[in-house]
Backbone bond lengths (Angstrom), bond angles and torsions (degrees), N, CA, C in turn:
res aa  C-N    CA-C-N  psi(-1)  N-CA   C-N-CA  omega(-1)  CA-C   N-CA-C  phi
1 M - - - 1.420 - - 1.508 108.65 -
2 D 1.240 122.21 -32.67 1.470 124.02 171.05 1.483 111.72 -52.79
3 E 1.348 115.20 -48.84 1.493 121.61 -173.24 1.573 105.04 -62.10
4 L 1.349 118.88 -50.89 1.450 119.86 178.05 1.611 110.70 -53.44
5 A 1.358 111.61 -45.94 1.519 108.48 177.14 1.542 116.29 -63.34
6 E 1.232 116.18 -34.53 1.653 124.91 175.20 1.561 100.91 -60.47
7 R 1.243 118.72 -53.12 1.539 120.69 -178.15 1.463 111.99 -56.43
8 L 1.277 121.02 -41.96 1.411 122.67 179.87 1.499 112.66 -70.81
9 D 1.345 114.22 -34.54 1.488 113.75 175.03 1.592 112.76 -70.41
10 H 1.290 114.03 -36.12 1.505 115.26 172.36 1.503 115.74 -58.38
11 A 1.321 112.19 -42.54 1.558 122.47 178.31 1.544 108.11 -57.79
12 A 1.381 112.53 -47.10 1.492 122.60 178.87 1.510 108.85 -59.57
13 D 1.249 115.99 -43.73 1.530 115.91 -175.94 1.594 106.60 -69.06
14 A 1.341 118.11 -39.30 1.457 120.95 179.83 1.414 113.46 -63.56
15 L 1.374 119.01 -38.20 1.446 120.16 175.77 1.452 112.57 -76.71
16 T 1.341 124.23 -27.94 1.447 125.97 165.78 1.552 111.23 -58.10
17 A 1.292 120.63 -44.27 1.474 124.06 177.04 1.517 107.21 -62.52
18 V 1.272 115.70 -45.97 1.579 118.65 178.57 1.482 111.70 -57.21
19 S 1.268 115.00 -44.59 1.418 121.34 -178.05 1.502 113.31 -60.87
20 R 1.374 111.52 -45.63 1.454 122.96 174.59 1.415 117.93 -59.49
21 D 1.343 112.39 -44.46 1.546 116.65 -172.59 1.533 106.84 -85.63
22 A 1.192 125.34 -13.90 1.471 125.94 -168.87 1.553 110.28 -60.54
23 A 1.311 120.02 -36.60 1.480 127.61 176.67 1.475 110.24 -61.86
24 S 1.317 119.53 -29.15 1.534 121.59 -179.21 1.638 109.84 -73.92
25 L 1.355 112.25 -12.21 1.437 108.79 -175.91 1.587 110.55 -85.51
26 A 1.325 116.39 -4.24 1.391 120.23 175.22 1.463 111.96 -70.99
27 A 1.439 116.71 149.62 1.421 119.28 175.49 1.577 113.56 -57.91
28 A 1.243 115.05 136.66 1.493 117.96 -178.58 1.501 106.93 -84.34
29 P 1.303 115.48 143.96 1.381 125.04 176.48 1.553 110.05 -69.07
30 S 1.298 115.95 131.80 1.466 120.76 173.63 1.493 112.70 -110.61
31 R 1.313 121.44 173.39 1.465 118.35 174.19 1.566 112.48 -61.53
32 S 1.317 115.58 -23.89 1.500 111.22 179.49 1.498 112.42 -114.45
33 G 1.330 116.94 25.34 1.413 120.91 175.04 1.546 112.18 129.56
34 F 1.328 119.28 -140.70 1.515 118.57 179.65 1.478 108.72 -104.90
35 T 1.326 118.21 147.39 1.387 124.78 169.13 1.505 112.56 -121.51
36 A 1.257 121.31 150.12 1.418 120.56 -178.74 1.490 107.66 -79.94
37 I 1.372 115.94 156.98 1.484 123.53 177.43 1.494 103.94 -65.68
38 G 1.234 115.83 134.51 1.621 126.78 -173.64 1.531 105.86 -77.80
39 A 1.300 109.85 165.13 1.524 122.85 173.37 1.532 113.87 -57.00
40 S 1.428 114.38 -26.24 1.460 119.87 -175.27 1.460 108.62 -82.05
41 Q 1.336 122.77 -13.31 1.471 124.29 -179.83 1.512 106.94 -111.00
42 S 1.373 109.23 132.76 1.499 114.29 172.84 1.470 104.64 -152.34
43 I 1.353 103.04 149.48 1.510 116.12 -173.99 1.478 112.62 -128.90
44 G 1.308 119.04 130.08 1.542 111.74 179.02 1.523 106.86 -165.59
45 A 1.295 116.54 161.02 1.464 126.88 172.84 1.479 106.80 -146.19
46 S 1.310 112.50 142.56 1.461 115.31 -177.28 1.532 107.03 -146.06
47 Q 1.316 117.46 135.77 1.455 124.66 175.03 1.469 110.61 -137.99
48 S 1.290 116.43 133.45 1.402 126.25 -179.67 1.587 107.99 -101.83
49 I 1.279 117.01 138.44 1.433 120.41 -176.68 1.545 103.88 -134.19
50 G 1.215 115.23 129.34 1.475 123.51 -179.66 1.506 110.72 -118.38
51 A 1.297 120.94 138.94 1.411 119.55 179.90 1.585 115.19 -69.22
52 S 1.302 112.89 -36.20 1.521 119.50 176.47 1.537 106.51 -157.67
53 Q 1.371 114.84 156.90 1.453 116.01 -179.79 1.550 108.58 -81.55
54 S 1.273 120.80 -13.40 1.388 122.01 -176.50 1.498 108.95 -90.23
55 G 1.291 126.80 14.90 1.409 116.42 175.60 1.502 112.27 125.51
56 G 1.334 127.38 7.21 1.421 118.14 -174.39 1.616 109.41 -82.41
57 A 1.321 113.53 -170.37 1.404 114.73 -176.84 1.493 111.57 -72.62
58 S 1.313 118.84 149.56 1.412 113.26 177.80 1.548 106.82 -133.89
59 Q 1.297 115.19 160.14 1.401 123.16 -171.82 1.568 108.05 -137.41
60 S 1.253 121.28 146.87 1.521 124.81 178.87 1.577 102.78 -120.19
61 I 1.239 107.23 133.39 1.542 117.84 179.47 1.567 102.47 -119.04
62 G 1.306 119.06 125.57 1.456 118.18 -177.92 1.444 114.03 -165.85
63 A 1.278 120.36 154.30 1.420 125.06 172.57 1.450 108.18 -137.92
64 S 1.310 118.90 141.61 1.347 128.07 172.81 1.372 115.89 -149.44
65 Q 1.428 121.47 134.20 1.431 122.36 -178.41 1.511 108.22 -140.62
66 S 1.242 115.26 126.05 1.530 114.54 166.78 1.550 106.99 -138.60
67 G 1.198 113.77 129.24 1.366 121.06 -175.41 1.701 109.32 -91.79
68 G 1.235 112.11 148.54 1.361 116.33 -174.17 1.651 112.33 -126.87
69 A 1.322 115.11 3.91 1.428 118.52 -176.28 1.425 108.20 -76.53
70 S 1.402 115.19 142.24 1.512 117.87 169.33 1.558 103.59 -130.83
71 Q 1.373 106.27 147.59 1.364 117.84 -174.46 1.565 115.15 -125.20
72 S 1.267 116.99 137.17 1.505 117.44 -169.72 1.635 103.97 -78.56
73 G 1.264 109.16 129.45 1.528 118.68 169.61 1.557 112.84 73.27
74 G 1.400 115.46 9.59 1.466 115.00 179.41 1.458 115.54 84.47
75 A 1.278 119.24 -4.14 1.590 123.63 -173.15 1.464 102.27 -78.67
76 G 1.324 119.56 135.82 1.427 123.79 170.14 1.461 113.83 -101.74
77 L 1.302 113.50 172.82 1.464 120.05 -178.02 1.454 113.27 -65.99
78 S 1.397 118.13 -25.28 1.492 118.95 -178.27 1.479 105.52 -88.00
79 D 1.349 125.32 10.48 1.430 119.25 164.53 1.512 110.53 -85.63
80 G 1.323 112.51 164.08 1.382 117.80 179.34 1.379 120.20 90.55
81 A 1.357 117.69 171.31 1.434 118.53 179.77 1.540 108.28 -109.84
82 G 1.332 111.51 -173.48 1.444 115.75 179.20 1.447 116.36 75.36
83 L 1.297 118.51 -170.73 1.443 126.77 179.07 1.486 112.31 -48.53
84 P 1.477 117.05 -60.81 1.422 112.94 -173.98 1.493 115.86 -61.89
85 G 1.322 119.07 -30.12 1.487 119.57 173.39 1.546 113.15 -66.81
86 R 1.138 117.25 -40.27 1.540 120.64 178.70 1.497 110.95 -68.59
87 V 1.471 116.42 -44.13 1.475 115.66 177.95 1.546 108.37 -65.99
88 G 1.325 121.62 -37.79 1.440 120.96 176.82 1.626 113.25 -62.07
89 R 1.264 116.90 -46.53 1.402 119.40 173.94 1.497 117.27 -58.71
90 A 1.357 113.25 -39.15 1.565 120.52 176.16 1.472 110.53 -67.95
91 L 1.391 118.61 -36.69 1.400 116.94 179.54 1.608 111.13 -77.22
92 Q 1.204 119.22 -30.98 1.469 125.02 174.38 1.600 107.41 -65.24
93 E 1.245 120.71 -46.67 1.414 120.43 177.67 1.467 113.68 -67.95
94 R 1.333 122.44 -40.79 1.402 119.55 167.62 1.449 122.16 -60.17
95 W 1.319 113.62 -43.02 1.455 120.85 174.84 1.609 109.75 -55.07
96 I 1.339 117.50 -48.08 1.317 125.24 -179.70 1.498 109.04 -55.33
97 A 1.377 118.83 -56.15 1.405 134.46 177.31 1.604 109.76 -45.92
98 V 1.301 113.79 -49.47 1.474 120.55 -176.30 1.463 112.41 -70.97
99 L 1.534 117.31 -39.28 1.430 116.31 173.55 1.551 112.80 -65.66
100 D 1.276 119.12 -37.31 1.470 124.53 175.88 1.511 107.02 -55.39
101 A 1.370 118.53 -50.88 1.412 121.43 -174.52 1.485 113.83 -68.09
102 R 1.366 113.74 -32.69 1.530 112.96 177.52 1.535 110.33 -75.21
103 S 1.324 114.62 -29.89 1.507 118.62 -178.11 1.516 107.23 -69.21
104 H 1.349 118.57 -41.44 1.467 120.37 176.81 1.639 111.43 -63.82
105 E 1.366 117.11 -39.53 1.404 123.84 -179.34 1.548 105.28 -64.68
106 A 1.248 119.10 -45.20 1.431 118.58 -178.55 1.491 111.85 -68.29
107 S 1.234 119.00 -33.50 1.578 120.59 171.94 1.414 109.02 -60.48
108 A 1.269 120.25 -56.97 1.503 128.87 -173.86 1.606 102.98 -54.38
109 A 1.234 121.87 -47.50 1.458 129.34 -172.78 1.586 103.94 -63.36
110 A 1.361 117.12 -45.09 1.386 124.35 179.05 1.653 111.42 -58.33
111 V 1.299 111.64 -47.90 1.472 112.30 179.52 1.503 109.69 -67.36
112 R 1.300 123.40 -36.84 1.469 127.00 179.46 1.622 107.39 -61.86
113 L 1.278 117.03 -46.50 1.459 123.33 -178.24 1.627 109.13 -63.09
114 G 1.217 116.09 -40.08 1.515 124.60 179.26 1.553 104.48 -66.85
115 E 1.327 120.17 -45.21 1.372 122.22 179.05 1.603 111.14 -63.44
116 M 1.252 116.42 -37.65 1.482 123.27 178.72 1.501 111.17 -64.16
117 A 1.437 116.75 -46.89 1.492 123.79 176.93 1.456 103.81 -62.03
118 G 1.281 130.06 -41.69 1.495 125.29 173.19 1.401 112.93 -58.07
119 S 1.293 122.98 -44.14 1.368 128.49 -178.05 1.517 109.99 -62.73
120 V 1.336 121.14 -49.75 1.467 127.92 175.06 1.536 110.57 -48.72
121 R 1.368 109.46 -50.20 1.480 112.78 -175.87 1.667 108.56 -67.59
122 Q 1.251 114.98 -36.69 1.426 115.51 -178.21 1.650 106.35 -69.35
123 A 1.244 119.32 -41.68 1.547 120.97 171.71 1.476 112.62 -52.53
124 R 1.316 114.57 -44.66 1.593 117.66 -179.73 1.519 107.69 -64.24
125 R 1.268 124.34 -38.05 1.389 123.88 -177.34 1.624 109.35 -75.37
126 N 1.291 111.90 -34.06 1.588 116.97 173.12 1.483 106.06 -60.92
127 Y 1.282 118.99 -49.18 1.582 120.87 -175.95 1.483 106.33 -59.59
128 A 1.354 114.33 -48.90 1.515 112.82 -176.42 1.527 115.67 -63.20
129 E 1.297 116.73 -33.23 1.458 121.27 169.11 1.399 122.22 -59.98
130 T 1.420 111.87 -43.07 1.398 120.71 173.74 1.481 114.85 -67.16
131 D 1.384 113.25 -39.75 1.547 113.31 178.12 1.591 109.59 -62.37
132 E 1.259 114.52 -45.60 1.497 124.21 173.02 1.472 112.52 -44.74
133 A 1.356 110.24 -58.02 1.528 116.94 -177.60 1.534 112.77 -62.58
134 V 1.162 117.06 -34.92 1.572 120.43 178.75 1.467 109.45 -76.65
135 E 1.377 123.29 -35.53 1.367 125.16 169.33 1.546 115.35 -57.93
136 R 1.339 115.50 -43.18 1.444 124.33 179.40 1.493 107.41 -63.82
137 R 1.303 118.34 -45.07 1.467 123.20 -176.95 1.538 108.57 -65.15
138 F 1.307 122.30 -44.45 1.519 120.83 -179.59 1.502 108.22 -70.80
139 T 1.277 120.78 -33.58 1.410 118.29 173.53 1.486 116.68 -64.40
140 R 1.334 115.98 -37.04 1.576 117.96 173.76 1.466 109.54 -64.79
141 E 1.308 118.82 -43.58 1.388 120.62 -169.00 1.606 115.59 -75.65
142 M 1.200 111.78 -16.75 1.509 123.91 176.60 1.513 110.45 -80.53
């Protein structure tokens, strides 16, 4: 049970890292607008969680992002007037809102996983206490 609790804690840590790093996936402001994250920048976190080493179900939680867009002169799509500028600004606003929502979801999931790890540890303690109480009872009756 302790191994399961440790794995839940590791998964919670990975989700906390994803939550923290999600904001860095947004396009960075430049002097002329927004530019995409370049191919040289990549952000990611990955954590693998297995139910048991002997062959239980396993699940992989991870996030990875690397941008490959290049822009001439540092001008972003959100620059300029007219329809292309409005579309670019709307896309940028939506992307930031989506990243924020995923960051909050990852944070909430990390909290839930941490609580589950605590519950698993408490269950282990309860089982141990029950086993000790039963052992004492059998010893007294014999």
